[in-house]
N, C-alpha and C positions, 0 to 999 in steps of 0.2 A: 729615260726618267730614272729617278732616285727616290727611295722611300726607306725610312727606318722603322716603319710601322709593319711588324711582321703579321699582325692580325688583318692586314687587309687583304692578304693573299690566301687562297685556299687550294688545295690539293684536288685534281681530278680523279675520281673514282674509275675512270676509265683507263687510267695510266698504269702502268706496273707498280709493284710494290716498292717501297723505299728499301734499298740495301744499304745497310749500316757500313759495311765494307766499302762500298762507292763514296758514301758521304765522307768517310774517314780519309780515303785516298785524296779527295779534292781538299780537304782541311789540311793535309800534310802538303799537297803541291802549293797551296796559298800561303802557308808559314814559310815554305822554302823560298818561292819566287816572288811573293806578293800578290795582292788580288788585281786581277785584270777586269777593269770596269767595262772594257770594250766588248765583252762577251755578256750581254744582258740575258736575263731568263724572258720567255715568252709568255704572255698571257693574253687571255681573252678579254671582252669588254667588261666583264664581272670580275677579273682579277684570279681567274682560276688558271693555275699553271699548267701550260701546255707542255713545255719543254725547259729541262734544266732544273728540274725538282730536286735533284741532288745537290745542285750548287746552291738552291734555295736553302736547303736544311744546312748545309755546311756554313754559309754565310750567317745564318741565324744562331747557329751554335757558337760561331766566333764573334758574335756581336758586330757584324760588318753591314753596311747599308745594302740594300737591294736594288742593283740596277736591272730595269726591266723594259720591254718594249711591249706595247700592246698592238696585237694582230687581229684582223677580221677574216682571216681564211677559214676554210673548212676545218675545224678543229679535229675531228675524226680523223681526216686524212693526213693533216699534218702531223699529228701526234704519232702517228704510226711511222710516218717517214722518217722525221726527226730521229725518233728513238732507234729505228733500224739502222740509221746513218752511223748512230754513235756505238751502239751495241747490238749486234743482230738479234732480233726478236726469233723465239723458236715457236713452234706450233703451240705450246701451252700458253705463251703469251697472247697470241692472236686469238686463241679460244676464249681466254678470261676476258680479253678486251670486248670481244662481241657478246659474251654472255652478258655482261653489264650493261648492254643495250637492249636485252631481253629478246634477242634474235633466238627463235625457237630451237634450232639444231644445235647450237652452241650450248643454250641453257641445258638441253637434254643430255649432251655430253658430260657436263660437269655433274649433273645429278644422277647419271648412271654410274660415273666413275666413283663417286661418294657412296652410293648405294651397295655397290658390290666390292668396294674397298680394293681398286684395282690400279696399278701403275699406269702412267699416262699411255706408253706405247701399247699396252695391253688393251686398254678402252679404245684406242684408236684400230687395233686388229680386230677387236668384236663388232663395232658399230660400221665399221667402213668396209670390212672384207677385203683389205688392201694392205699396202705397206707405207710407211711414213713418207718415203720419196714420192710416190704417186700422188698423194693427197695434198703435199705440201703447197704447191701454187693455188689449187682450189681453195684452200682454206685463206690464204694470204689475200685472195681476191674476193673474199666473202662469199664463196661458194661451197658446196658440200656434196657429198654422197646421199644417196638414200640410206636410211639405217637398216642394216642387215636385220632381216625379219626373225633369225632365230638367236641373236644375240643374247637375249634375256635367258633363254634355255640353257645356252652353253655358259653364261656367267653363274647361272646357278648350280651347275654342274662343277664349275672350277671352286665355287665356295665349298663344296662338299669335298672334293679331291685334295684340296689344300692342307685338310686335316691330316693327309697320309704322305703327301709329297712335298718337297719344298720348291718345286718348279712350276706350279700351278698356273702362276699367272705370268709366266715367260711368253714372250710374244710369239715365239716359234711353236711352242706348244700350243696355244691357242689358234693359231693359224691352221695347225694341222686338225685340230679339233672341228674348226669351220670346214675344212675339207671332207672330213669324215661325214658331217651333217649334209653338206652339199651334194655328196656323192654317193652316199649309202642312205638307211633308213635309221629311225630313230633308235630301233632296237640295237642296231650295230654301235652306236654311240654308247648306249647304256652297257653293252659287252665290253666295250674298252674300258667304262667306269668300273665295272665289275673286277676287272684285272689290272687296275691302275697300279696296283703294288708291284706288279712285274713290269711296268715300264721304267727303264732307266732314263737318266737325264741325257738328252742330245743336244746337238749344237747347230740344227737347222730344221725348218719346217719339213724337209723332206725326210730326214733321219726319223722324225717322229712318225710321218706316215708310214714309213716301212715298217715300224714296230706295230703301229695301229692295224695296218693291213694283215700282219701274221697272226695277231689276235683274232681279228674279224674272221679270217679264212680258215682257221684251224677246224679240221674235220668236215670242211665243206668241199663238196664235188667241184672240178675244174670249171664247169660251166656257170656255176653259181658264185665264183669268188668276186670279190670286190676289189676293182682296179683303183687305187689312190694315187698312183704315181706313173700314169701314162705320159706319153711324150708331150702331149698338149699341156697338160698339167706342169710337167718339169719346165717346159719353156716359159711359162706365164707365171710360176709361183715360187720356184726355188732360187729366186735371187735374193741374197741377203740385203 
């Protein structure tokens, strides 16, 4: 079907944000090879755009007619499937998409990220106590991990220490802090914070744990020393 009434169509708030760069690329393509009307945008029965929202914007800016096809599929699934086939969705896209549907875990994720002003990967490291690779499939399938119970305490520590070091939100640094908390007592985490200026920037969680272990175990008897880098831990945690 065809229409030149642009006001008839609306954007879905569940889709990803419009990229001006992507719109400009489509406009350039249309200007070079012409407008191919055999590739319509997809809309639901309320004329909400499910797919090809960038094509719609490009056509509107070029004052071209909109060719569209109305579908009655599950818009939630089709939107993810079609977008992923064109340009792979990242974890932030999935989390944003599900949060707009008021799914509790995903809403909490974005609120936590905003409250503590953390990068995406850092928020993921704190809330899930895992790495991006392990959680990828769970989030894509609308699944999630339990929220790590000490994430708020560590996030508050990070906000204090970021005043003194520039790597406080680094995901390797955060995973090492999580390791300290899960393997030792709160007082050892505080001891690390007290000596944070002596911590040099490292390039893996394991290296940070070695530094933290040295700080915690200073002047301690052998039998009371904290072990942060045991063999079990190495196998599970220290893969980048």
